[in-house]
C-alpha positions as CSV (number, residue, x, y, z in Angstrom):
1,M,-77.6,234.5,98.7
2,M,-80.1,231.9,99.9
3,A,-79.3,230.2,103.2
4,L,-78.2,226.6,102.6
5,G,-79.7,225.1,105.8
6,N,-78.9,221.8,107.6
7,V,-79.6,219.0,105.2
8,L,-78.7,219.3,101.5
9,T,-79.5,216.5,99.1
10,A,-77.1,215.4,96.3
11,M,-80.0,214.7,94.0
12,V,-80.2,211.6,91.8
13,T,-80.9,212.2,88.1
14,P,-84.1,210.5,86.9
15,F,-83.8,208.3,83.8
16,D,-86.5,206.8,81.7
17,S,-86.6,203.1,80.5
18,K,-84.2,203.9,77.7
19,G,-81.6,205.6,79.9
20,N,-82.4,209.2,78.8
21,I,-82.9,211.9,81.5
22,D,-86.6,212.0,82.3
23,F,-87.0,215.7,82.8
24,Q,-90.8,215.3,83.5
25,R,-90.0,213.6,86.8
26,I,-87.8,216.4,88.1
27,P,-90.6,218.6,89.5
28,K,-92.2,215.6,91.3
29,L,-88.8,214.6,92.7
30,I,-87.9,218.1,93.9
31,N,-91.4,218.4,95.6
32,Y,-90.8,215.1,97.3
33,L,-87.4,216.1,98.6
34,I,-88.7,219.5,99.9
35,N,-91.6,217.7,101.7
36,N,-89.1,215.2,103.2
37,G,-86.6,217.4,105.0
38,T,-84.3,218.8,102.2
39,D,-83.2,222.4,102.6
40,G,-81.3,222.5,99.3
41,I,-80.2,220.3,96.4
42,I,-77.1,219.7,94.3
43,V,-77.9,218.6,90.8
44,G,-75.5,217.0,88.3
45,G,-73.1,215.9,91.0
46,T,-71.7,212.5,91.7
47,T,-75.0,211.1,92.9
48,G,-76.6,212.6,89.8
49,E,-74.2,210.4,87.7
50,S,-72.4,213.5,86.3
51,A,-69.6,211.4,84.8
52,T,-72.1,209.9,82.3
53,L,-74.0,213.1,81.5
54,S,-73.3,215.2,78.4
55,I,-72.7,218.9,78.7
56,E,-76.1,219.5,77.1
57,E,-77.8,217.1,79.5
58,K,-76.2,218.9,82.4
59,A,-77.3,222.3,81.2
60,T,-80.9,221.2,80.7
61,L,-80.8,219.5,84.1
62,Y,-79.7,222.7,85.8
63,E,-82.3,224.8,84.1
64,Q,-85.2,222.4,84.7
65,S,-84.2,221.9,88.4
66,A,-84.0,225.7,89.0
67,K,-87.4,226.1,87.4
68,A,-89.0,223.3,89.4
69,S,-87.6,224.7,92.7
70,A,-89.0,228.1,91.8
71,G,-86.9,229.8,94.6
72,R,-88.2,227.5,97.3
73,I,-84.8,226.0,98.1
74,P,-81.3,226.7,96.7
75,V,-80.2,224.7,93.7
76,Y,-76.5,224.2,93.3
77,A,-75.1,223.0,90.0
78,G,-72.4,220.4,90.1
79,T,-70.3,221.8,87.3
80,G,-66.9,220.5,88.5
81,M,-64.8,218.5,86.1
82,N,-61.0,217.8,85.7
83,D,-60.7,220.3,82.9
84,T,-60.4,223.8,84.4
85,Y,-61.5,225.8,81.4
86,A,-64.4,223.5,80.5
87,T,-65.6,223.7,84.1
88,A,-65.4,227.5,83.9
89,E,-67.4,227.5,80.7
90,L,-70.1,225.3,82.2
91,T,-70.2,227.3,85.4
92,V,-70.8,230.5,83.4
93,R,-73.6,228.7,81.5
94,A,-75.1,227.4,84.7
95,E,-75.3,230.9,86.2
96,K,-77.2,232.1,83.2
97,L,-79.7,229.1,83.5
98,G,-80.8,230.3,87.0
99,V,-79.1,228.2,89.6
100,D,-78.3,229.6,93.0
101,G,-74.8,228.3,93.4
102,I,-72.0,226.0,92.1
103,M,-70.4,222.9,93.5
104,L,-66.9,222.1,92.3
105,V,-65.4,218.7,92.9
106,A,-61.6,218.4,93.2
107,P,-60.1,217.6,89.8
108,Y,-60.0,213.8,89.3
109,Y,-57.5,211.6,87.4
110,N,-55.1,214.5,86.7
111,K,-53.7,214.2,90.3
112,P,-52.9,218.0,90.6
113,S,-50.8,219.4,93.4
114,Q,-52.3,221.6,96.1
115,R,-51.2,224.7,94.2
116,G,-52.7,223.3,91.1
117,M,-56.0,222.8,92.9
118,Y,-55.9,226.3,94.3
119,E,-55.4,227.8,90.9
120,H,-58.2,225.5,89.4
121,F,-60.8,226.6,92.0
122,K,-59.7,230.3,91.9
123,T,-59.9,230.5,88.1
124,I,-63.4,229.1,88.1
125,A,-64.7,231.2,91.0
126,E,-63.5,234.3,89.3
127,K,-65.8,233.5,86.3
128,T,-69.0,233.6,88.3
129,T,-70.8,235.8,90.8
130,L,-72.5,232.8,92.4
131,P,-71.5,231.2,95.7
132,V,-69.1,228.3,95.2
133,M,-69.0,225.1,97.3
134,L,-65.8,223.1,97.1
135,Y,-66.1,219.3,97.2
136,N,-63.3,217.1,98.6
137,V,-63.8,213.4,98.0
138,P,-60.4,211.7,97.9
139,G,-62.0,208.2,97.5
140,R,-63.2,209.2,94.1
141,T,-60.7,211.8,92.9
142,V,-57.5,210.3,94.3
143,V,-56.3,213.7,95.5
144,N,-57.0,215.2,98.9
145,L,-57.8,218.9,99.1
146,L,-55.9,219.7,102.2
147,P,-57.1,222.0,105.0
148,E,-54.4,224.6,104.2
149,T,-55.7,224.8,100.6
150,V,-59.3,225.1,101.6
151,I,-58.3,227.8,104.2
152,A,-56.6,229.8,101.4
153,L,-59.5,229.4,99.1
154,S,-61.9,230.6,101.8
155,K,-60.4,234.0,101.4
156,I,-61.9,234.3,97.9
157,P,-65.2,236.2,98.4
158,N,-67.5,233.8,96.6
159,I,-66.0,230.5,97.8
160,T,-68.3,230.2,100.7
161,S,-68.5,226.5,101.7
162,V,-67.0,223.0,101.4
163,K,-68.4,219.6,101.2
164,E,-65.9,217.5,103.1
165,A,-66.0,213.8,102.3
166,S,-62.4,212.8,103.3
167,G,-63.8,210.9,106.3
168,N,-61.1,212.7,108.4
169,L,-62.6,214.6,111.3
170,D,-59.2,216.1,112.1
171,Q,-59.2,217.7,108.7
172,V,-62.8,218.9,109.1
173,T,-61.8,220.4,112.5
174,T,-58.8,222.2,111.1
175,I,-60.9,223.8,108.3
176,I,-63.6,225.0,110.7
177,A,-61.1,226.4,113.1
178,N,-59.2,228.4,110.5
179,T,-61.9,229.7,108.1
180,P,-64.2,232.7,108.6
181,D,-67.4,232.2,110.7
182,D,-69.6,232.6,107.6
183,F,-67.6,229.9,105.7
184,A,-69.9,226.8,105.9
185,V,-68.5,223.2,106.3
186,Y,-70.8,220.3,105.4
187,S,-70.1,216.6,106.0
188,G,-70.0,214.7,102.7
189,D,-70.4,211.4,104.6
190,D,-73.9,210.6,105.8
191,S,-72.7,208.4,108.7
192,L,-70.3,211.1,110.0
193,T,-73.0,213.9,110.1
194,L,-73.3,213.9,113.9
195,P,-69.5,213.6,114.6
196,A,-68.9,216.4,112.1
197,L,-71.6,218.6,113.8
198,A,-69.8,217.9,117.1
199,V,-66.6,219.6,115.8
200,G,-68.5,222.5,114.4
201,A,-69.8,221.5,110.9
202,D,-73.0,223.2,109.6
203,G,-74.8,220.2,108.3
204,V,-74.6,217.5,105.6
205,V,-74.7,217.0,101.9
206,S,-76.5,213.7,101.8
207,V,-77.5,210.7,99.7
208,S,-79.5,209.0,102.4
209,S,-81.7,212.1,102.8
210,H,-83.6,210.9,99.7
211,I,-85.0,208.3,102.1
212,I,-84.6,209.6,105.7
213,G,-84.4,213.4,105.1
214,N,-86.9,214.3,107.8
215,E,-85.1,212.1,110.3
216,M,-81.7,213.6,109.5
217,Q,-83.2,217.0,109.8
218,E,-84.5,216.1,113.2
219,M,-81.1,214.8,114.3
220,V,-79.3,218.0,113.2
221,K,-81.9,220.3,114.8
222,S,-81.7,218.3,118.0
223,F,-78.0,218.7,118.2
224,K,-78.1,222.4,117.4
225,E,-80.7,222.9,120.1
226,G,-78.5,221.2,122.6
227,D,-80.3,217.9,122.9
228,I,-77.2,215.8,122.4
229,N,-78.7,212.6,123.7
230,K,-81.7,212.8,121.4
231,A,-79.4,213.5,118.4
232,A,-77.2,210.5,119.3
233,M,-80.3,208.2,119.6
234,I,-81.5,209.3,116.1
235,H,-78.0,208.8,114.7
236,Q,-77.9,205.2,116.1
237,R,-81.3,204.5,114.6
238,L,-80.4,205.9,111.2
239,L,-76.9,204.4,110.8
240,P,-78.0,201.0,109.4
241,T,-80.1,202.8,106.7
242,M,-77.2,205.1,105.8
243,R,-74.9,202.1,105.4
244,T,-77.4,200.3,103.3
245,M,-77.5,203.2,100.8
246,F,-73.9,202.3,100.0
247,I,-74.0,198.5,99.7
248,A,-73.3,198.9,96.0
249,P,-71.9,201.8,93.9
250,S,-74.0,204.9,94.5
251,P,-76.7,205.9,93.3
252,A,-78.0,202.4,92.5
253,P,-79.1,201.6,96.1
254,V,-80.8,204.9,96.7
255,K,-82.5,204.8,93.3
256,T,-83.8,201.4,94.2
257,A,-85.0,202.6,97.6
258,L,-86.8,205.5,96.0
259,Q,-88.5,203.1,93.6
260,L,-89.6,200.9,96.5
261,K,-91.0,204.0,98.3
262,G,-93.1,204.8,95.2
263,M,-90.8,207.5,93.8
264,D,-89.6,205.8,90.7
265,V,-86.5,207.6,89.2
266,G,-85.4,204.9,86.9
267,G,-82.2,203.0,86.8
268,V,-78.5,203.8,86.5
269,R,-76.2,204.3,83.4
270,L,-73.3,202.0,82.6
271,P,-70.7,201.4,83.9
272,L,-73.0,201.3,87.0
273,I,-75.4,198.4,87.0
274,P,-78.7,197.5,88.7
275,L,-78.7,195.8,92.1
276,T,-78.9,192.1,92.4
277,S,-82.0,190.5,93.8
278,E,-80.2,190.0,97.1
279,E,-79.2,193.6,97.3
280,R,-82.8,194.7,96.5
281,Q,-84.0,192.6,99.3
282,M,-81.5,194.3,101.7
283,I,-82.9,197.6,100.7
284,S,-86.5,196.4,101.1
285,D,-85.7,195.0,104.6
286,I,-84.1,198.3,105.8
287,L,-87.1,200.3,104.6
């Protein structure tokens, strides 16, 4: 299993002018991310607009991303959906397409119980030999994957990490304190990266790293090397940029920022919409 590292990027999905996935832009985007502080990528996740991608689009996206990475960094496929058996089927397919791991979001809309979520993740993990990262994001799924459930799931051999985006540091702390040392916990909130590190997290799965990946990498490394003051100063400097990447529904702001930086990845698919001229100016100002 490839080491995940400090800063993972939840990669945007590039689109062309007609709203189709622009697969030709994927190698350039991945090279850009590698050169700008990214240790690994998640493709076809929330930031990749997974909710509007067809199964065939997702499969091709996984395959092309794995080929473009060529083993330089781990590529995790966001196969999670709210249909357990459809997710299991897509997960099996993703493994055959050459990805290095799987990320599974908590089932949205269905509002399952904790036991239901445990069975959901267990069922899918048993269908693959790849490492599985859980993804808890109650703001999008309506359900909170509680620490007790994550702790139970961490006993399944190939469930090896969690992206925790509840915004609750007590929850993060409880998970870290009660899971094996080799179970990795990643902040799913850019602005909570440093606080999460302070309670024992391993790093961050980030949106802002598209823009400030090297700086985020420096912050994490400074903290891990014991230079807390330097890490805090970097955090203070980066926080306005992190906040600006979420002034509108993601990934519209970060796609706009990439375009302004010369890495055009196209627009977003409905029901997401382009930024207003005022919002674009805010992005331009922060860059």
